[in-house]
N, CA, C and O of each residue as an XYZ file, in Angstrom:
380
protein
N       0.924     -1.163      0.028
C       0.063      0.250     -0.150
C       0.829      0.908     -0.410
O       0.917      1.396     -1.537
N       1.936      1.232      0.884
C       2.534      2.617      1.040
C       3.617      2.663     -0.296
O       4.133      3.706     -0.698
N       3.888      1.079     -0.996
C       4.636      1.654     -1.943
C       3.816      2.220     -3.168
O       4.439      3.111     -3.746
N       2.815      1.991     -3.612
C       1.864      2.419     -4.082
C       1.492      3.744     -4.347
O       1.344      4.288     -5.441
N       1.341      4.259     -3.072
C       1.411      5.844     -2.730
C       3.099      6.206     -3.182
O       3.276      7.266     -3.783
N       3.915      5.612     -2.983
C       5.315      6.280     -3.179
C       5.552      6.197     -4.841
O       6.312      7.012     -5.363
N       5.032      5.422     -5.454
C       5.297      5.071     -7.012
C       4.102      6.463     -7.350
O       4.586      7.539     -7.701
N       2.784      6.345     -7.231
C       2.033      7.982     -7.602
C       2.762      8.942     -7.476
O       2.864      9.657     -8.472
N       3.663      9.396     -6.034
C       4.302     10.307     -5.786
C       5.338     10.925     -7.019
O       5.314     11.951     -7.699
N       6.315      9.665     -6.928
C       7.163      9.782     -8.238
C       7.103     10.486     -8.953
O       7.659     11.560     -9.183
N       5.931      9.542     -9.661
C       4.862      9.749    -11.389
C       4.903     11.249    -11.234
O       5.479     12.011    -12.011
N       4.075     11.678     -9.895
C       3.447     12.688     -9.682
C       4.618     13.859    -10.115
O       4.631     14.308    -11.261
N       5.369     14.202     -9.321
C       6.794     14.947     -9.349
C       7.464     14.686    -10.702
O       7.866     15.725    -11.225
N       7.703     13.490    -11.452
C       8.061     13.257    -12.918
C       7.659     14.355    -13.635
O       8.335     15.116    -14.327
N       6.303     14.354    -13.358
C       5.369     15.080    -14.610
C       5.457     16.193    -14.095
O       5.349     17.104    -14.917
N       5.656     16.592    -12.760
C       5.479     17.975    -12.989
C       6.886     18.780    -13.407
O       6.922     19.912    -13.889
N       8.267     17.754    -13.049
C       9.212     18.410    -13.766
C       9.082     18.506    -15.189
O       9.336     19.553    -15.785
N       8.652     17.333    -15.828
C       8.349     17.559    -17.164
C       7.787     18.691    -17.658
O       8.183     19.258    -18.676
N       6.547     19.176    -16.728
C       6.031     20.362    -17.186
C       6.830     21.582    -17.194
O       6.492     22.561    -17.859
N       8.027     21.545    -16.372
C       8.516     22.659    -15.726
C       9.538     22.695    -17.460
O       9.705     23.707    -18.141
N       9.958     21.564    -17.723
C      10.628     21.774    -18.895
C       9.958     21.681    -20.409
O      10.552     21.738    -21.486
N       8.678     21.534    -20.185
C       8.325     21.577    -21.547
C       7.472     22.479    -21.489
O       6.328     22.026    -21.506
N       7.553     23.840    -21.412
C       6.506     24.810    -21.113
C       6.740     25.854    -21.995
O       6.832     27.066    -21.806
N       6.825     25.112    -23.073
C       7.037     25.962    -24.990
C       5.335     26.551    -25.077
O       4.822     27.653    -24.883
N       4.729     25.009    -25.523
C       3.127     24.935    -25.995
C       2.107     24.415    -24.908
O       2.141     23.503    -24.082
N       1.286     25.276    -25.220
C       0.160     25.525    -24.495
C      -0.342     23.967    -24.197
O      -0.513     23.314    -23.168
N      -0.452     23.772    -25.253
C      -1.253     22.035    -25.146
C      -0.201     20.914    -24.509
O      -0.615     19.855    -24.037
N       1.235     21.276    -24.550
C       1.862     20.083    -23.491
C       1.586     20.302    -22.528
O       1.245     19.284    -21.927
N       1.502     21.652    -21.649
C       1.389     21.936    -20.298
C      -0.386     21.669    -19.821
O      -0.720     21.473    -18.652
N      -1.255     21.709    -20.859
C      -2.985     21.206    -20.444
C      -2.554     19.391    -20.286
O      -3.245     18.672    -19.564
N      -1.537     18.920    -20.937
C      -1.379     17.699    -20.771
C      -1.108     17.264    -19.807
O      -1.792     16.476    -19.156
N       0.144     17.776    -19.479
C       0.975     17.472    -18.224
C      -0.113     17.422    -16.891
O      -0.356     16.426    -16.209
N      -0.656     18.716    -16.739
C      -2.040     19.169    -15.838
C      -2.920     17.731    -15.649
O      -3.308     17.273    -14.575
N      -3.109     17.191    -16.899
C      -4.423     16.485    -16.741
C      -3.662     15.189    -16.267
O      -4.261     14.497    -15.443
N      -2.362     14.757    -16.703
C      -1.821     13.738    -16.109
C      -1.078     13.408    -14.506
O      -0.634     12.352    -14.056
N      -1.145     14.488    -14.026
C      -1.218     15.141    -12.788
C      -2.404     14.919    -11.929
O      -2.447     14.468    -10.784
N      -3.662     15.454    -12.951
C      -5.139     14.886    -12.300
C      -5.031     13.423    -11.814
O      -5.232     12.951    -10.695
N      -4.629     12.797    -13.058
C      -5.199     11.410    -13.212
C      -4.002     10.825    -11.495
O      -4.436      9.982    -10.710
N      -2.701     11.454    -11.314
C      -2.131     10.970    -10.312
C      -2.654     10.967     -9.110
O      -2.653     10.097     -8.239
N      -3.256     12.390     -9.157
C      -3.835     12.789     -7.543
C      -5.364     11.820     -7.504
O      -6.051     11.614     -6.504
N      -5.541     11.480     -8.476
C      -6.955     10.631     -8.850
C      -6.327      9.054     -8.009
O      -6.969      8.657     -7.036
N      -5.170      8.316     -8.437
C      -4.718      7.292     -8.372
C      -4.632      7.494     -6.609
O      -5.152      6.739     -5.788
N      -3.885      8.640     -6.337
C      -3.419      8.455     -5.192
C      -4.782      9.034     -3.809
O      -4.646      9.076     -2.587
N      -5.844      9.352     -4.563
C      -7.181      9.675     -3.557
C      -8.042      8.196     -3.624
O      -8.895      7.982     -2.764
N      -7.808      7.333     -4.541
C      -8.401      6.291     -4.940
C      -8.135      5.295     -3.607
O      -8.828      4.732     -2.759
N      -6.679      5.426     -3.946
C      -5.932      4.147     -2.459
C      -6.285      4.504     -1.539
O      -6.703      3.606     -0.808
N      -6.365      5.928     -0.968
C      -6.793      6.314      0.321
C      -7.900      6.389      0.559
O      -8.158      5.949      1.679
N      -9.057      6.899     -0.195
C      -9.947      7.254      0.054
C     -10.788      5.173      0.104
O     -11.659      4.888      0.926
N     -10.437      4.506     -0.551
C     -10.373      2.775     -0.335
C     -10.633      2.657      0.823
O     -11.759      2.467      1.282
N      -9.379      2.779      1.574
C      -8.930      2.498      2.701
C     -10.273      2.849      3.447
O     -10.986      1.914      3.810
N     -10.634      4.078      3.681
C     -11.778      4.448      4.381
C     -13.296      4.349      4.252
O     -14.190      4.738      5.003
N     -13.324      3.670      2.999
C     -14.760      3.200      2.407
C     -15.195      4.811      2.237
O     -16.203      5.200      2.827
N     -14.556      5.565      1.568
C     -15.143      6.912      1.212
C     -15.193      6.909     -0.445
O     -14.842      8.071     -0.650
N     -15.364      6.451     -1.481
C     -15.213      6.070     -2.733
C     -15.815      7.620     -3.364
O     -15.290      8.471     -4.082
N     -17.048      7.519     -2.770
C     -17.959      8.657     -3.349
C     -17.767     10.165     -3.795
O     -18.573     10.835     -4.440
N     -16.181     10.666     -3.181
C     -16.109     11.759     -3.030
C     -14.530     11.823     -4.016
O     -13.950     12.884     -4.251
N     -14.113     10.652     -4.420
C     -13.610     10.625     -5.490
C     -14.133     10.583     -6.762
O     -13.236     10.546     -7.604
N     -15.607     10.571     -7.369
C     -16.523     10.786     -8.034
C     -16.344     12.322     -8.179
O     -16.247     12.778     -9.318
N     -16.299     13.060     -7.223
C     -16.870     14.244     -7.061
C     -15.669     15.146     -7.807
O     -15.809     16.107     -8.563
N     -14.409     14.487     -7.321
C     -13.334     14.765     -7.773
C     -12.917     14.660     -9.471
O     -12.069     15.315    -10.078
N     -13.706     13.746     -9.904
C     -13.300     13.300    -10.862
C     -14.529     14.454    -12.025
O     -14.423     14.995    -13.126
N     -15.299     14.380    -11.257
C     -16.290     15.820    -12.191
C     -15.647     17.054    -12.303
O     -15.752     17.579    -13.411
N     -14.911     17.755    -11.323
C     -14.780     18.799    -11.365
C     -12.867     18.692    -12.165
O     -12.206     19.692    -12.444
N     -12.525     17.651    -12.305
C     -11.226     17.499    -12.951
C     -11.827     17.607    -14.778
O     -11.276     18.082    -15.770
N     -13.088     16.969    -14.602
C     -13.443     16.955    -16.486
C     -14.259     18.257    -16.729
O     -14.334     18.602    -17.909
N     -14.813     18.948    -15.912
C     -14.960     20.391    -15.764
C     -13.614     21.470    -16.226
O     -13.516     22.249    -17.174
N     -12.559     21.089    -14.990
C     -11.014     21.869    -15.418
C     -10.513     21.331    -17.300
O     -10.006     22.153    -18.062
N     -10.747     20.112    -17.652
C     -10.234     19.963    -18.459
C     -10.774     20.396    -19.587
O     -10.033     20.527    -20.561
N     -12.180     20.711    -19.693
C     -13.242     21.254    -20.664
C     -12.468     22.722    -20.706
O     -12.015     23.217    -21.738
N     -12.417     23.206    -19.641
C     -12.113     24.849    -19.725
C     -10.623     24.884    -20.306
O     -10.443     25.713    -21.198
N      -9.706     24.225    -19.987
C      -8.539     24.211    -20.189
C      -8.464     24.119    -21.895
O      -7.750     24.958    -22.444
N      -9.043     23.315    -22.584
C      -9.385     23.173    -23.939
C     -10.064     24.272    -24.310
O      -9.640     24.836    -25.319
N     -11.137     24.799    -23.694
C     -12.060     25.945    -24.419
C     -10.746     27.511    -24.707
O     -10.711     28.402    -25.556
N      -9.885     27.181    -23.555
C      -9.082     28.497    -23.280
C      -7.959     28.418    -24.219
O      -7.379     29.405    -24.673
N      -7.563     26.690    -24.603
C      -6.567     26.737    -25.896
C      -7.112     27.007    -27.426
O      -6.472     27.280    -28.442
N      -8.448     26.842    -27.233
C      -9.256     27.093    -28.825
C      -9.382     28.630    -28.720
O      -9.167     29.151    -29.814
N      -9.605     29.330    -27.945
C      -9.580     30.637    -27.927
C      -8.451     31.290    -27.950
O      -8.540     32.391    -28.494
N      -7.140     30.925    -27.445
C      -5.654     31.610    -27.721
C      -5.082     31.031    -29.201
O      -4.020     31.425    -29.684
N      -6.022     29.959    -29.887
C      -5.535     29.641    -31.021
C      -6.156     30.244    -32.013
O      -5.643     30.432    -33.116
N      -7.525     30.654    -31.622
C      -8.515     31.591    -32.731
C      -7.946     33.007    -32.797
O      -7.942     33.705    -33.811
N      -7.358     33.427    -31.329
C      -7.004     34.844    -31.521
C      -5.702     35.115    -32.288
O      -5.540     35.963    -33.166
N      -4.599     34.050    -31.694
C      -3.037     34.419    -32.385
C      -2.805     33.453    -33.372
O      -1.763     33.636    -34.002
N      -3.658     32.205    -33.778
C      -2.784     31.296    -34.534
C      -2.059     30.661    -34.467
O      -1.532     30.100    -35.428
N      -1.624     30.448    -32.729
C      -0.337     29.287    -32.612
C      -0.770     29.452    -30.782
O      -1.360     30.372    -30.215
N      -0.116     27.974    -30.140
C      -0.135     27.885    -28.560
C       0.990     28.187    -28.344
O       1.392     27.639    -27.318
N       1.849     28.919    -28.903
C       3.263     29.087    -28.450
C       3.657     29.834    -27.207
O       3.791     30.969    -27.663
N       3.996     29.933    -25.594
C       3.821     30.382    -24.689
C       4.622     31.948    -25.089
O       4.358     33.038    -24.581
N       5.481     31.705    -25.967
C       6.710     32.760    -25.797
C       6.794     33.959    -26.951
O       7.577     34.903    -27.057
N       5.764     33.575    -27.704
C       4.912     34.717    -28.096
C       3.655     35.459    -27.568
O       3.299     36.597    -27.873
N       3.114     34.680    -26.804
C       2.026     35.922    -25.838
C       2.920     36.599    -25.155
O       3.947     36.084    -24.714
N       2.603     37.812    -25.011
C       3.032     38.792    -23.641
C       1.875     38.896    -22.790
O       0.898     39.606    -23.031
N       2.077     37.928    -21.477
C       0.713     37.822    -20.659
C       1.461     38.524    -19.889
O       1.111     38.133    -18.776
N       2.313     39.353    -19.726
C       2.714     40.890    -18.918
C       1.656     42.164    -18.834
O       1.417     42.992    -17.956
N       1.122     41.919    -20.204
C       0.342     43.224    -20.304
C      -0.475     43.191    -19.145
O      -0.172     44.000    -18.268
N      -1.424     42.457    -18.943
C      -2.548     42.187    -17.729
C      -1.534     42.302    -16.520
O      -1.934     42.165    -15.364
């Protein structure tokens, strides 16, 4: 049980490091965030399964789907307005 948690934490931090390295494209960042959400889901499932509270995992999945939809809609808007999803071409410091 503890080994599973250590593996999930290792994969989570590996994905976090990959997100820091591959920050150039917004689509890659959104994919890394989704993988991080999946690792948090697996971690929560292991913990909540021991306490017989699996219903909270379903709530988490609902909110993670909403987050994914919002991220994709922002990606579509950025591609529509700017023509690409490169971060270094967007000047976010204007706001």
